[in-house]
Every structure is written in structure tokens, then in C-alpha cells.
N, CA and C atoms as an extended XYZ file, in Angstrom:
225
Properties=species:S:1:pos:R:3:atomname:S:1:resname:S:1:resid:I:1 pbc="F F F"
N        -1.279        6.292        4.433 N   UNK     1
C         0.050        5.380        3.822 CA  UNK     1
C         0.903        4.884        4.870 C   UNK     1
N         1.333        5.710        5.850 N   UNK     2
C         2.116        5.063        6.920 CA  UNK     2
C         1.534        4.047        7.887 C   UNK     2
N         0.380        4.297        8.396 N   UNK     3
C        -0.096        3.372        9.063 CA  UNK     3
C        -0.689        1.889        8.314 C   UNK     3
N        -0.603        2.280        7.114 N   UNK     4
C        -1.079        0.738        6.400 CA  UNK     4
C         0.441        0.043        6.102 C   UNK     4
N         1.615        0.980        5.988 N   UNK     5
C         2.841        0.202        5.510 CA  UNK     5
C         3.048       -0.151        7.008 C   UNK     5
N         2.992        0.234        8.128 N   UNK     6
C         3.364       -0.358        9.378 CA  UNK     6
C         2.606       -1.939        9.924 C   UNK     6
N         1.380       -1.774        9.109 N   UNK     7
C         0.395       -2.766        9.255 CA  UNK     7
C         0.752       -3.684        8.455 C   UNK     7
N         1.365       -3.881        7.364 N   UNK     8
C         1.959       -4.690        6.183 CA  UNK     8
C         3.232       -5.144        6.791 C   UNK     8
N         4.070       -4.182        7.282 N   UNK     9
C         5.401       -4.762        7.838 CA  UNK     9
C         5.263       -5.731        8.985 C   UNK     9
N         4.396       -5.455        9.836 N   UNK    10
C         4.121       -6.334       11.160 CA  UNK    10
C         3.996       -7.673       10.303 C   UNK    10
N         2.999       -7.588        9.237 N   UNK    11
C         2.576       -9.404        8.531 CA  UNK    11
C         3.789       -9.548        7.918 C   UNK    11
N         5.137       -8.954        7.648 N   UNK    12
C         6.254       -9.416        7.339 CA  UNK    12
C         5.940       -9.358        5.324 C   UNK    12
N         5.448       -8.121        5.245 N   UNK    13
C         5.070       -7.565        3.686 CA  UNK    13
C         5.721       -6.519        3.848 C   UNK    13
N         6.481       -6.308        2.742 N   UNK    14
C         7.608       -5.120        2.721 CA  UNK    14
C         7.119       -4.256        1.739 C   UNK    14
N         6.394       -3.057        1.594 N   UNK    15
C         5.922       -2.397        1.054 CA  UNK    15
C         7.315       -0.874        0.692 C   UNK    15
N         6.976       -0.383       -0.484 N   UNK    16
C         8.193        0.570       -0.439 CA  UNK    16
C         7.635        1.919       -0.723 C   UNK    16
N         8.129        3.012       -0.282 N   UNK    17
C         7.700        4.133       -0.452 CA  UNK    17
C         8.697        4.887       -1.885 C   UNK    17
N         7.939        5.117       -2.990 N   UNK    18
C         8.673        5.043       -3.977 CA  UNK    18
C         8.399        7.064       -4.270 C   UNK    18
N         9.977        7.645       -4.700 N   UNK    19
C         9.665        9.052       -4.777 CA  UNK    19
C         9.138       10.085       -3.720 C   UNK    19
N         9.437        9.899       -2.922 N   UNK    20
C         8.825       11.064       -1.885 CA  UNK    20
C         8.730       12.202       -2.129 C   UNK    20
N         7.726       12.993       -2.501 N   UNK    21
C         7.914       14.662       -2.548 CA  UNK    21
C         7.330       15.744       -1.657 C   UNK    21
N         8.556       15.950       -1.088 N   UNK    22
C         8.450       17.385       -0.129 CA  UNK    22
C         8.860       18.641       -0.088 C   UNK    22
N         9.616       18.755       -1.342 N   UNK    23
C         9.684       19.662       -1.768 CA  UNK    23
C         8.672       20.842       -1.930 C   UNK    23
N         8.763       21.948       -1.842 N   UNK    24
C         7.644       22.955       -2.223 CA  UNK    24
C         7.726       23.144       -3.793 C   UNK    24
N         8.998       22.503       -4.393 N   UNK    25
C         8.973       23.016       -5.738 CA  UNK    25
C         8.055       21.953       -6.551 C   UNK    25
N         7.520       20.731       -5.841 N   UNK    26
C         6.602       19.631       -6.729 CA  UNK    26
C         5.010       20.423       -6.207 C   UNK    26
N         4.354       20.165       -7.330 N   UNK    27
C         3.004       20.645       -6.975 CA  UNK    27
C         2.415       19.929       -6.289 C   UNK    27
N         0.888       20.770       -5.686 N   UNK    28
C         0.153       19.954       -4.533 CA  UNK    28
C        -0.053       18.673       -4.664 C   UNK    28
N        -0.879       18.583       -6.245 N   UNK    29
C        -1.487       17.181       -6.243 CA  UNK    29
C        -0.111       16.099       -6.770 C   UNK    29
N         1.141       16.473       -6.755 N   UNK    30
C         2.025       15.490       -6.672 CA  UNK    30
C         2.561       15.076       -5.319 C   UNK    30
N         2.187       16.091       -4.756 N   UNK    31
C         3.132       15.931       -3.292 CA  UNK    31
C         1.715       14.973       -2.112 C   UNK    31
N         0.707       15.224       -2.562 N   UNK    32
C        -0.432       14.821       -2.328 CA  UNK    32
C        -0.475       13.378       -2.720 C   UNK    32
N        -0.425       12.825       -3.714 N   UNK    33
C        -0.452       11.572       -4.168 CA  UNK    33
C         0.778       10.840       -3.600 C   UNK    33
N         2.043       11.452       -3.866 N   UNK    34
C         3.425       11.034       -3.131 CA  UNK    34
C         3.157       10.495       -1.332 C   UNK    34
N         2.211       11.355       -0.838 N   UNK    35
C         1.926       10.876        0.584 CA  UNK    35
C         1.008        9.621        0.891 C   UNK    35
N         0.212        9.552       -0.239 N   UNK    36
C        -0.895        8.369       -0.142 CA  UNK    36
C        -0.249        7.187       -0.902 C   UNK    36
N         0.767        6.950       -1.208 N   UNK    37
C         1.020        5.902       -2.366 CA  UNK    37
C         2.183        4.916       -1.709 C   UNK    37
N         1.764        3.895       -1.890 N   UNK    38
C         2.585        2.832       -1.391 CA  UNK    38
C         2.917        1.633       -2.442 C   UNK    38
N         3.730        0.945       -2.623 N   UNK    39
C         4.501        0.441       -4.068 CA  UNK    39
C         4.470       -1.006       -3.302 C   UNK    39
N         3.906       -2.172       -3.768 N   UNK    40
C         4.573       -3.622       -3.424 CA  UNK    40
C         5.435       -4.114       -4.655 C   UNK    40
N         6.410       -4.552       -4.440 N   UNK    41
C         7.182       -5.203       -5.531 CA  UNK    41
C         6.646       -6.717       -5.487 C   UNK    41
N         5.701       -6.808       -6.746 N   UNK    42
C         5.664       -8.197       -7.053 CA  UNK    42
C         5.898       -8.925       -8.252 C   UNK    42
N         6.626       -9.720       -8.321 N   UNK    43
C         7.014      -10.733       -9.457 CA  UNK    43
C         6.634      -11.949       -9.490 C   UNK    43
N         7.336      -12.877      -10.271 N   UNK    44
C         7.191      -14.096      -11.108 CA  UNK    44
C         7.187      -15.048       -9.843 C   UNK    44
N         7.930      -14.632       -8.676 N   UNK    45
C         8.020      -15.391       -7.262 CA  UNK    45
C         6.853      -15.546       -6.646 C   UNK    45
N         5.769      -14.924       -6.875 N   UNK    46
C         4.639      -14.674       -5.860 CA  UNK    46
C         3.679      -15.539       -6.409 C   UNK    46
N         2.995      -16.434       -5.526 N   UNK    47
C         2.149      -17.509       -5.768 CA  UNK    47
C         0.509      -16.583       -5.671 C   UNK    47
N        -0.325      -17.448       -6.301 N   UNK    48
C        -1.479      -17.058       -6.032 CA  UNK    48
C        -1.758      -17.025       -4.815 C   UNK    48
N        -1.502      -17.615       -3.541 N   UNK    49
C        -1.528      -17.654       -2.164 CA  UNK    49
C        -0.559      -16.271       -1.898 C   UNK    49
N         0.400      -15.926       -1.901 N   UNK    50
C         0.883      -14.939       -1.845 CA  UNK    50
C         0.223      -13.561       -2.050 C   UNK    50
N        -0.305      -13.687       -3.354 N   UNK    51
C        -0.837      -12.107       -3.580 CA  UNK    51
C        -2.483      -12.041       -2.511 C   UNK    51
N        -3.125      -13.105       -2.670 N   UNK    52
C        -4.096      -13.242       -1.804 CA  UNK    52
C        -3.927      -12.755       -0.550 C   UNK    52
N        -2.666      -13.357        0.155 N   UNK    53
C        -2.317      -13.091        1.448 CA  UNK    53
C        -2.148      -11.349        1.641 C   UNK    53
N        -1.560      -11.196        0.940 N   UNK    54
C        -1.436       -9.238        0.590 CA  UNK    54
C        -2.488       -8.830        0.382 C   UNK    54
N        -3.243       -9.149       -0.310 N   UNK    55
C        -4.738       -8.495       -0.391 CA  UNK    55
C        -5.227       -8.429        0.858 C   UNK    55
N        -5.488       -9.808        1.619 N   UNK    56
C        -6.041       -9.596        2.736 CA  UNK    56
C        -5.401       -8.879        3.665 C   UNK    56
N        -4.219       -8.612        3.752 N   UNK    57
C        -3.675       -7.757        4.597 CA  UNK    57
C        -3.952       -6.072        4.560 C   UNK    57
N        -3.858       -5.896        3.148 N   UNK    58
C        -4.076       -4.540        2.599 CA  UNK    58
C        -5.578       -4.475        3.265 C   UNK    58
N        -6.506       -5.111        2.694 N   UNK    59
C        -7.768       -4.892        3.230 CA  UNK    59
C        -7.990       -5.338        4.843 C   UNK    59
N        -7.231       -5.623        5.593 N   UNK    60
C        -7.376       -5.420        7.264 CA  UNK    60
C        -6.996       -4.343        7.645 C   UNK    60
N        -5.647       -3.924        7.188 N   UNK    61
C        -5.171       -2.600        7.361 CA  UNK    61
C        -6.303       -1.351        6.905 C   UNK    61
N        -7.007       -1.522        5.979 N   UNK    62
C        -8.074       -0.368        5.413 CA  UNK    62
C        -9.145       -0.691        6.353 C   UNK    62
N        -9.639       -1.592        6.755 N   UNK    63
C       -10.860       -1.867        7.547 CA  UNK    63
C       -10.427       -1.110        8.697 C   UNK    63
N        -9.365       -1.695        9.661 N   UNK    64
C        -8.868       -0.983       10.788 CA  UNK    64
C        -8.858        0.334       10.807 C   UNK    64
N        -8.420        1.082        9.758 N   UNK    65
C        -8.413        2.874        9.583 CA  UNK    65
C        -9.724        3.083        9.096 C   UNK    65
N       -10.831        2.443        8.870 N   UNK    66
C       -12.038        3.068        8.187 CA  UNK    66
C       -11.557        3.180        6.566 C   UNK    66
N       -11.027        2.746        6.171 N   UNK    67
C       -10.574        3.025        4.644 CA  UNK    67
C       -11.715        2.053        3.840 C   UNK    67
N       -11.865        2.782        2.523 N   UNK    68
C       -12.278        2.197        1.565 CA  UNK    68
C       -11.693        1.032        0.549 C   UNK    68
N       -12.145       -0.108        0.747 N   UNK    69
C       -12.013       -1.330        0.160 CA  UNK    69
C       -12.373       -1.975       -1.160 C   UNK    69
N       -13.008       -1.142       -1.474 N   UNK    70
C       -14.103       -1.497       -2.887 CA  UNK    70
C       -13.373       -1.855       -3.847 C   UNK    70
N       -13.813       -3.166       -4.327 N   UNK    71
C       -12.963       -4.025       -5.139 CA  UNK    71
C       -11.908       -4.580       -5.215 C   UNK    71
N       -11.350       -4.200       -3.818 N   UNK    72
C        -9.755       -5.007       -3.597 CA  UNK    72
C        -9.557       -6.549       -3.591 C   UNK    72
N       -10.576       -7.210       -3.338 N   UNK    73
C       -10.556       -8.652       -3.271 CA  UNK    73
C       -11.331       -9.346       -4.294 C   UNK    73
N       -11.731       -8.777       -5.415 N   UNK    74
C       -12.280       -9.446       -6.597 CA  UNK    74
C       -11.553      -10.211       -7.425 C   UNK    74
N       -12.283      -10.991       -7.541 N   UNK    75
C       -11.333      -12.099       -8.410 CA  UNK    75
C       -11.673      -11.644       -9.988 C   UNK    75
């Protein structure tokens, strides 16, 4: 998540990390999910071009890290 976030920031795409869970009170599954999740704030101002650009950068980030991008750029 953190490497993908840095990649996107370099591409001028600003993902958020919502609800970080580092407390021992949070369950393992919750902490694990929290450490893998990024949020992209998309709304009506995004054009189709914007969405494709973001998807391409997410895919490039995954490729650079050896991640799985199955279905990411499907239309």
C-alpha cells in the first residue's frame, strides 16, 4: 500500500489512507485490511480520461511491485 501510494503521489494522484488501525484492540483481519487499503476520492468531476489515467497508474504500480492486476483495466 505504501509503495503504491508513493507511486500515485509521484503521478499527481492523491490517494488517502482511511481509518488506519494500529491498535492491539483491533482484530488481526481489521489491521491487515487497514494496512492494504487505499482510497481514491473520485466524483462527478472526474472524466473518463481521468479514470483511465488513474487505472493505468495503479496498474503500473502493481506491475513495478510484481502485484496482481487481474481485471483492473477491463471495460
